LUMKOL-131576 format. One line per 3 residues: for each residue x, y, z of N, C-alpha, C. Coordinates in steps of 0.2 Angstrom, whole numbers, padded with zeros to 4 digits. Example, Ala and Ser with C-alpha at 12.3 -4.5 7.8 and 13.67 -1.06 7.14 Angstrom:
<atoms>
0066/-0028/0039/0062/-0022/0039/0066/-0016/0039 ~ 0064/-0011/0035/0068/-0005/0036/0064/0000/0039
</atoms>
This chain:
<atoms>
0495/0884/-0238/0490/0888/-0235/0484/0887/-0239 ~ 0480/0886/-0234/0472/0887/-0238/0470/0893/-0237 ~ 0469/0897/-0245/0468/0904/-0247/0461/0905/-0244
0457/0901/-0244/0449/0905/-0243/0447/0905/-0235 ~ 0454/0902/-0230/0454/0902/-0223/0452/0909/-0219 ~ 0446/0911/-0217/0446/0918/-0215/0446/0917/-0204
0445/0911/-0203/0446/0911/-0196/0446/0905/-0195 ~ 0451/0905/-0190/0453/0898/-0188/0454/0897/-0181 ~ 0451/0890/-0178/0452/0889/-0170/0454/0884/-0169
0459/0884/-0163/0463/0876/-0161/0458/0873/-0154 ~ 0457/0867/-0156/0453/0866/-0149/0457/0858/-0147 ~ 0458/0859/-0140/0461/0853/-0137/0458/0849/-0134
0459/0843/-0132/0454/0839/-0129/0449/0836/-0134 ~ 0449/0838/-0140/0445/0839/-0145/0442/0832/-0149 ~ 0446/0826/-0144/0444/0818/-0146/0438/0815/-0142
0435/0820/-0136/0429/0817/-0132/0426/0823/-0129 ~ 0421/0822/-0127/0417/0826/-0122/0416/0833/-0124 ~ 0419/0838/-0119/0417/0845/-0121/0421/0849/-0126
0427/0844/-0126/0431/0847/-0133/0428/0845/-0138 ~ 0427/0839/-0138/0423/0837/-0145/0417/0841/-0148 ~ 0413/0841/-0143/0406/0846/-0143/0408/0853/-0145
0414/0855/-0143/0415/0861/-0144/0418/0861/-0150 ~ 0422/0858/-0154/0424/0858/-0161/0419/0858/-0166 ~ 0413/0853/-0164/0407/0851/-0168/0405/0860/-0167
0404/0863/-0163/0399/0867/-0161/0404/0874/-0166 ~ 0410/0874/-0164/0412/0880/-0168/0413/0880/-0175 ~ 0413/0873/-0179/0413/0873/-0185/0408/0878/-0187
0401/0880/-0185/0397/0884/-0188/0401/0891/-0188 ~ 0406/0893/-0185/0407/0899/-0184/0414/0902/-0186 ~ 0418/0895/-0188/0425/0896/-0192/0426/0893/-0197
0431/0894/-0202/0432/0893/-0206/0436/0886/-0207 ~ 0441/0885/-0200/0444/0879/-0201/0445/0878/-0193 ~ 0446/0873/-0190/0447/0872/-0184/0452/0864/-0182
0457/0866/-0180/0462/0860/-0178/0461/0857/-0172 ~ 0461/0852/-0173/0459/0846/-0169/0465/0843/-0164 ~ 0466/0844/-0157/0471/0841/-0153/0471/0837/-0149
0472/0831/-0149/0473/0827/-0142/0477/0821/-0143 ~ 0478/0816/-0140/0482/0810/-0142/0479/0803/-0144 ~ 0472/0804/-0148/0469/0798/-0150/0468/0799/-0156
0470/0797/-0159/0472/0800/-0168/0465/0797/-0170 ~ 0461/0789/-0169/0454/0788/-0171/0449/0793/-0170 ~ 0449/0794/-0163/0445/0798/-0160/0443/0805/-0163
0451/0806/-0164/0449/0814/-0168/0448/0813/-0173 ~ 0448/0809/-0177/0446/0808/-0183/0438/0806/-0185 ~ 0436/0805/-0180/0428/0805/-0179/0426/0811/-0179
0430/0817/-0173/0427/0822/-0174/0430/0826/-0178 ~ 0435/0825/-0183/0436/0828/-0189/0429/0828/-0192 ~ 0427/0822/-0194/0421/0820/-0198/0416/0824/-0196
0413/0825/-0191/0408/0828/-0187/0409/0835/-0189 ~ 0416/0838/-0189/0414/0846/-0190/0416/0847/-0198 ~ 0416/0842/-0201/0417/0843/-0207/0410/0844/-0214
0404/0841/-0207/0399/0842/-0210/0395/0847/-0210 ~ 0399/0852/-0206/0397/0859/-0205/0401/0863/-0209 ~ 0404/0861/-0215/0408/0865/-0221/0415/0868/-0217
0416/0866/-0210/0424/0869/-0209/0429/0864/-0211 ~ 0435/0866/-0212/0440/0864/-0214/0442/0859/-0208 ~ 0445/0855/-0208/0449/0853/-0202/0457/0850/-0203
0461/0851/-0196/0467/0847/-0196/0467/0845/-0189 ~ 0471/0838/-0191/0471/0833/-0185/0477/0833/-0182 ~ 0480/0835/-0176/0484/0835/-0171/0486/0829/-0165
0488/0823/-0168/0489/0818/-0164/0495/0819/-0160 ~ 0494/0821/-0154/0500/0823/-0148/0498/0824/-0143 ~ 0504/0823/-0138/0503/0823/-0130/0505/0830/-0128
0500/0833/-0126/0502/0841/-0125/0506/0841/-0117 ~ 0507/0835/-0115/0512/0835/-0108/0517/0835/-0110 ~ 0519/0834/-0118/0527/0835/-0119/0528/0842/-0121
0534/0845/-0118/0536/0853/-0121/0535/0854/-0127 ~ 0538/0849/-0132/0538/0853/-0139/0530/0852/-0142 ~ 0525/0848/-0139/0519/0848/-0143/0516/0855/-0143
0517/0858/-0139/0513/0865/-0139/0515/0869/-0147 ~ 0523/0871/-0147/0525/0872/-0154/0523/0869/-0160 ~ 0525/0862/-0160/0521/0858/-0166/0515/0860/-0170
0509/0860/-0161/0503/0861/-0164/0501/0869/-0169 ~ 0507/0874/-0164/0505/0882/-0168/0510/0882/-0174 ~ 0515/0881/-0175/0518/0881/-0182/0513/0877/-0187
0512/0869/-0187/0508/0866/-0190/0500/0871/-0193 ~ 0497/0874/-0189/0493/0877/-0189/0493/0882/-0192 ~ 0498/0888/-0192/0501/0893/-0196/0503/0891/-0204
0507/0886/-0204/0509/0883/-0208/0503/0881/-0215 ~ 0498/0879/-0212/0493/0878/-0217/0487/0883/-0218 ~ 0487/0886/-0212/0480/0891/-0212/0483/0897/-0211
0488/0900/-0209/0492/0907/-0209/0489/0913/-0204 ~ 0484/0907/-0199/0482/0914/-0192/0478/0909/-0189 ~ 0478/0912/-0182/0475/0908/-0175/0470/0915/-0175
0463/0913/-0174/0460/0917/-0170/0457/0915/-0164 ~ 0456/0908/-0162/0454/0906/-0156/0458/0900/-0153 ~ 0460/0901/-0147/0463/0894/-0143/0457/0893/-0137
0456/0887/-0138/0452/0883/-0133/0457/0877/-0129 ~ 0458/0880/-0122/0462/0874/-0119/0456/0869/-0115 ~ 0455/0864/-0118/0450/0860/-0116/0452/0855/-0112
0460/0851/-0114/0461/0846/-0114/0464/0844/-0107 ~ 0464/0840/-0102/0467/0837/-0096/0461/0836/-0090 ~ 0464/0829/-0088/0459/0827/-0084/0463/0824/-0076
0463/0828/-0071/0466/0827/-0065/0462/0822/-0061 ~ 0468/0816/-0058/0466/0811/-0055/0463/0812/-0048 ~ 0456/0811/-0046/0453/0812/-0042/0454/0807/-0035
0459/0808/-0032/0464/0806/-0028/0465/0808/-0020 ~ 0463/0807/-0014/0462/0809/-0009/0469/0811/-0007 ~ 0470/0818/-0004/0475/0824/-0004/0481/0817/0000
0478/0815/0005/0483/0810/0009/0486/0803/0005 ~ 0482/0803/0000/0486/0797/-0004/0490/0798/-0011 ~ 0488/0803/-0013/0490/0806/-0019/0500/0808/-0020
0501/0804/-0025/0511/0804/-0024/0510/0811/-0029 ~ 0519/0813/-0028/0522/0819/-0031/0519/0817/-0038 ~ 0523/0810/-0041/0521/0810/-0048/0514/0810/-0050
0509/0809/-0046/0502/0810/-0049/0502/0816/-0049 ~ 0504/0823/-0043/0502/0827/-0044/0506/0830/-0052 ~ 0511/0828/-0051/0516/0832/-0056/0510/0831/-0064
0508/0825/-0065/0506/0821/-0070/0500/0826/-0071 ~ 0496/0827/-0065/0491/0830/-0066/0489/0838/-0068 ~ 0497/0842/-0068/0499/0848/-0069/0500/0848/-0075
0505/0844/-0078/0507/0843/-0084/0503/0844/-0091 ~ 0497/0841/-0092/0493/0841/-0097/0486/0848/-0095 ~ 0484/0848/-0089/0479/0852/-0089/0481/0860/-0088
0486/0862/-0086/0490/0866/-0083/0494/0866/-0087 ~ 0500/0864/-0088/0506/0868/-0092/0507/0866/-0100 ~ 0500/0861/-0100/0501/0860/-0107/0497/0867/-0110
0490/0870/-0107/0489/0876/-0109/0492/0882/-0109 ~ 0496/0880/-0104/0501/0887/-0103/0505/0888/-0110 ~ 0510/0883/-0111/0514/0883/-0115/0511/0884/-0122
0502/0882/-0123/0502/0881/-0128/0499/0889/-0130 ~ 0497/0892/-0124/0494/0899/-0127/0500/0904/-0129 ~ 0507/0902/-0125/0511/0906/-0124/0513/0907/-0132
0514/0900/-0134/0516/0899/-0142/0512/0901/-0148 ~ 0504/0903/-0145/0499/0906/-0149/0500/0914/-0148 ~ 0501/0916/-0144/0501/0923/-0141/0502/0929/-0147
0507/0926/-0151/0508/0931/-0157/0505/0930/-0162 ~ 0502/0924/-0164/0495/0923/-0167/0490/0928/-0164 ~ 0488/0927/-0159/0483/0929/-0158/0482/0937/-0158
0487/0939/-0156/0490/0947/-0156/0487/0949/-0163 ~ 0490/0946/-0167/0489/0948/-0174/0482/0946/-0175 ~ 0477/0943/-0174/0471/0943/-0177/0464/0946/-0172
0468/0950/-0165/0466/0952/-0161/0460/0945/-0157 ~ 0465/0940/-0156/0461/0934/-0155/0457/0933/-0147 ~ 0456/0926/-0147/0452/0924/-0140/0457/0919/-0137
0456/0916/-0131/0458/0910/-0128/0453/0909/-0123 ~ 0453/0903/-0120/0449/0902/-0114/0450/0895/-0113 ~ 0452/0895/-0107/0455/0891/-0104/0448/0885/-0098
0448/0880/-0098/0442/0876/-0096/0446/0875/-0088 ~ 0442/0876/-0083/0446/0874/-0075/0441/0870/-0074 ~ 0437/0870/-0068/0431/0868/-0065/0428/0869/-0058
0422/0866/-0056/0419/0870/-0052/0423/0868/-0043 ~ 0426/0863/-0046/0428/0859/-0039/0434/0864/-0034 ~ 0437/0872/-0039/0439/0873/-0037/0438/0878/-0033
0431/0879/-0033/0426/0885/-0028/0424/0880/-0021 ~ 0426/0875/-0021/0422/0870/-0016/0428/0865/-0014 ~ 0436/0867/-0013/0440/0860/-0013/0439/0856/-0007
0439/0849/-0006/0438/0842/-0004/0444/0838/-0004 ~ 0446/0837/0002/0453/0832/0003/0451/0825/-0002 ~ 0444/0824/-0005/0445/0819/-0008/0447/0820/-0017
0448/0826/-0018/0449/0830/-0024/0453/0835/-0023 ~ 0457/0835/-0019/0461/0840/-0019/0465/0842/-0025 ~ 0468/0837/-0027/0473/0840/-0035/0468/0842/-0039
0463/0841/-0040/0456/0843/-0045/0455/0852/-0042 ~ 0455/0851/-0038/0452/0860/-0035/0459/0863/-0036 ~ 0466/0861/-0032/0469/0864/-0034/0471/0868/-0040
0473/0862/-0045/0474/0865/-0051/0469/0866/-0055 ~ 0463/0867/-0053/0457/0872/-0057/0459/0878/-0053 ~ 0459/0879/-0047/0462/0886/-0046/0467/0890/-0047
0472/0887/-0050/0477/0888/-0053/0476/0890/-0060 ~ 0474/0888/-0064/0470/0889/-0072/0468/0895/-0073 ~ 0463/0895/-0066/0460/0902/-0066/0463/0907/-0065
0469/0907/-0060/0473/0912/-0058/0478/0914/-0067 ~ 0479/0909/-0068/0485/0908/-0075/0480/0912/-0080 ~ 0473/0912/-0081/0468/0913/-0085/0467/0922/-0085
0467/0922/-0080/0467/0930/-0076/0473/0933/-0078 ~ 0480/0931/-0077/0485/0935/-0080/0487/0936/-0086 ~ 0485/0930/-0091/0485/0930/-0097/0480/0939/-0100
0475/0937/-0095/0470/0942/-0099/0473/0948/-0098 ~ 0476/0951/-0092/0478/0957/-0091/0483/0958/-0096 ~ 0489/0954/-0096/0491/0955/-0103/0489/0957/-0110
0483/0952/-0109/0480/0953/-0115/0477/0959/-0117 ~ 0474/0963/-0112/0471/0971/-0113/0476/0975/-0116 ~ 0482/0973/-0114/0487/0978/-0118/0490/0976/-0125
0488/0969/-0126/0489/0966/-0132/0484/0964/-0139 ~ 0479/0966/-0137/0474/0964/-0139/0470/0957/-0140 ~ 0472/0953/-0136/0470/0946/-0134/0465/0946/-0129
0460/0942/-0130/0454/0942/-0126/0455/0934/-0123 ~ 0453/0934/-0115/0456/0930/-0111/0451/0928/-0105 ~ 0447/0922/-0107/0443/0921/-0100/0443/0913/-0098
0441/0910/-0094/0440/0904/-0090/0433/0903/-0089 ~ 0434/0895/-0089/0426/0893/-0090/0427/0888/-0085 ~ 0423/0886/-0081/0424/0881/-0074/0416/0879/-0075
0416/0871/-0076/0409/0868/-0078/0407/0863/-0072 ~ 0404/0862/-0071/0401/0858/-0065/0400/0849/-0067 ~ 0395/0846/-0064/0395/0840/-0068/0392/0838/-0072
0396/0838/-0079/0392/0837/-0085/0394/0830/-0086 ~ 0389/0827/-0089/0388/0820/-0091/0394/0819/-0098 ~ 0399/0817/-0096/0402/0817/-0102/0405/0808/-0103
0408/0805/-0106/0409/0796/-0105/0415/0796/-0102 ~ 0420/0801/-0101/0424/0802/-0095/0421/0801/-0088 ~ 0415/0806/-0087/0413/0806/-0080/0408/0797/-0080
0406/0796/-0085/0401/0789/-0084/0407/0783/-0083 ~ 0411/0785/-0085/0416/0780/-0084/0419/0781/-0076 ~ 0419/0785/-0075/0422/0786/-0068/0417/0784/-0061
0410/0785/-0065/0406/0782/-0060/0404/0774/-0060 ~ 0406/0773/-0068/0405/0765/-0066/0408/0760/-0064 ~ 0416/0765/-0063/0422/0761/-0060/0422/0763/-0052
0419/0769/-0050/0418/0769/-0045/0413/0768/-0040 ~ 0408/0767/-0041/0400/0766/-0039/0403/0759/-0035 ~ 0403/0753/-0039/0404/0748/-0036/0410/0747/-0031
0417/0751/-0032/0421/0751/-0026/0417/0754/-0021 ~ 0413/0759/-0022/0409/0761/-0014/0401/0758/-0013 ~ 0402/0752/-0015/0396/0750/-0014/0389/0754/-0018
0388/0758/-0021/0384/0761/-0024/0381/0758/-0031 ~ 0372/0759/-0030/0370/0757/-0035/0368/0763/-0043 ~ 0368/0760/-0048/0367/0764/-0052/0361/0771/-0051
0355/0768/-0047/0351/0774/-0044/0354/0779/-0040 ~ 0359/0777/-0035/0362/0779/-0032/0366/0787/-0037 ~ 0369/0784/-0043/0373/0789/-0047/0368/0794/-0051
0362/0790/-0053/0357/0794/-0054/0353/0798/-0050 ~ 0353/0797/-0043/0352/0804/-0038/0357/0809/-0038 ~ 0362/0806/-0039/0369/0811/-0039/0368/0820/-0039
0362/0821/-0044/0362/0829/-0045/0359/0832/-0039 ~ 0353/0826/-0037/0348/0830/-0032/0353/0830/-0026 ~ 0358/0825/-0025/0360/0826/-0018/0367/0832/-0017
0369/0836/-0024/0373/0841/-0025/0368/0846/-0025 ~ 0361/0845/-0026/0358/0851/-0026/0356/0856/-0034 ~ 0356/0852/-0040/0355/0853/-0047/0350/0849/-0048
0345/0851/-0055/0342/0848/-0056/0343/0841/-0061 ~ 0349/0842/-0064/0351/0836/-0069/0360/0836/-0071 ~ 0362/0832/-0073/0370/0833/-0075/0368/0839/-0082
0374/0840/-0082/0378/0845/-0088/0377/0842/-0096 ~ 0376/0845/-0100/0376/0840/-0107/0385/0845/-0109 ~ 0388/0841/-0112/0394/0845/-0115/0393/0850/-0120
0387/0849/-0125/0384/0855/-0130/0385/0860/-0127 ~ 0382/0860/-0121/0380/0867/-0116/0386/0870/-0114 ~ 0391/0867/-0113/0397/0870/-0112/0400/0873/-0118
0398/0868/-0123/0402/0871/-0128/0398/0877/-0133 ~ 0390/0878/-0131/0388/0884/-0132/0391/0891/-0129 ~ 0392/0890/-0123/0395/0895/-0120/0402/0896/-0121
0406/0891/-0122/0413/0893/-0126/0413/0896/-0133 ~ 0408/0895/-0137/0408/0895/-0145/0404/0905/-0143 ~ 0401/0906/-0138/0400/0914/-0138/0405/0917/-0134
0410/0915/-0130/0416/0919/-0128/0423/0921/-0133 ~ 0422/0915/-0139/0424/0917/-0143/0423/0920/-0148 ~ 0417/0923/-0149/0412/0926/-0153/0413/0934/-0153
0411/0938/-0159/0411/0945/-0157/0407/0947/-0152 ~ 0401/0946/-0150/0397/0948/-0145/0401/0948/-0139 ~ 0406/0942/-0137/0406/0943/-0131/0415/0947/-0129
0417/0952/-0135/0423/0954/-0137/0425/0958/-0129 ~ 0420/0961/-0125/0423/0966/-0121/0421/0963/-0113 ~ 0422/0953/-0113/0423/0951/-0109/0429/0948/-0108
0432/0950/-0104/0438/0948/-0103/0441/0947/-0096 ~ 0445/0942/-0093/0448/0942/-0086/0442/0938/-0082 ~ 0436/0936/-0084/0433/0934/-0084/0432/0926/-0081
0430/0922/-0075/0429/0917/-0072/0423/0913/-0073 ~ 0422/0911/-0077/0413/0910/-0077/0411/0901/-0075 ~ 0405/0901/-0071/0404/0896/-0068/0397/0891/-0074
0398/0886/-0074/0394/0883/-0077/0391/0877/-0075 ~ 0385/0876/-0069/0388/0870/-0064/0380/0868/-0062 ~ 0375/0870/-0067/0367/0871/-0064/0366/0873/-0058
0370/0877/-0053/0368/0880/-0048/0372/0877/-0043 ~ 0377/0872/-0043/0378/0869/-0038/0383/0872/-0032 ~ 0387/0877/-0034/0390/0880/-0031/0386/0887/-0028
0385/0885/-0021/0381/0890/-0020/0382/0897/-0017 ~ 0390/0897/-0015/0392/0904/-0012/0394/0908/-0018 ~ 0394/0914/-0015/0394/0921/-0021/0403/0920/-0023
</atoms>
């Protein structure tokens, strides 16, 4: 165990996008950041960026869809650092396939990482979070508030994550664990860029059409991963300790309903 460690955060999906940005941001506030995702090379890149801010790192390159992975992450974290103060469940991408075309296997795979992976990891971390009066955050998505047949699985699974987070939050009030969820809107991550590059030609769209997407959905611009990371860092900071059970949207104003 590292003797000087005062606070430890676990970030899933830390190899890219919002997860990577969050890990780098948390390095300012936590003594150690544990990085979990499948791609070891990309995790090592994140670890290097986190280390520049002075935090220790540990890389867990595994697939959180596997039921045993959650236990491995928590055990190795506690073996090395002895505590867990924050858990940020960011890993997971649900395929955007039409409701009438998506197979049972694709539904199951969509649930496996983003929902069940986060659920198992939070359960495994719960006792350590109780001991530290720590915090957990689940990443959902704005599709939960505006379901469409073209991305029904995204909307349904994100809605389930919000409900799951609220259930954990109610138990957390009794156990001293703060739990919230965050639903980002159209954030320009590498994954979204790749989606646009593949999706646009298939739908006869130009680069200009992609550039005009924010205006079409009623926002000023795409979000940045770092902006979501700043919100997440606030949620696991002392300043936000009384906020629990909240489902926060950060979408540039895309969802107009109350």
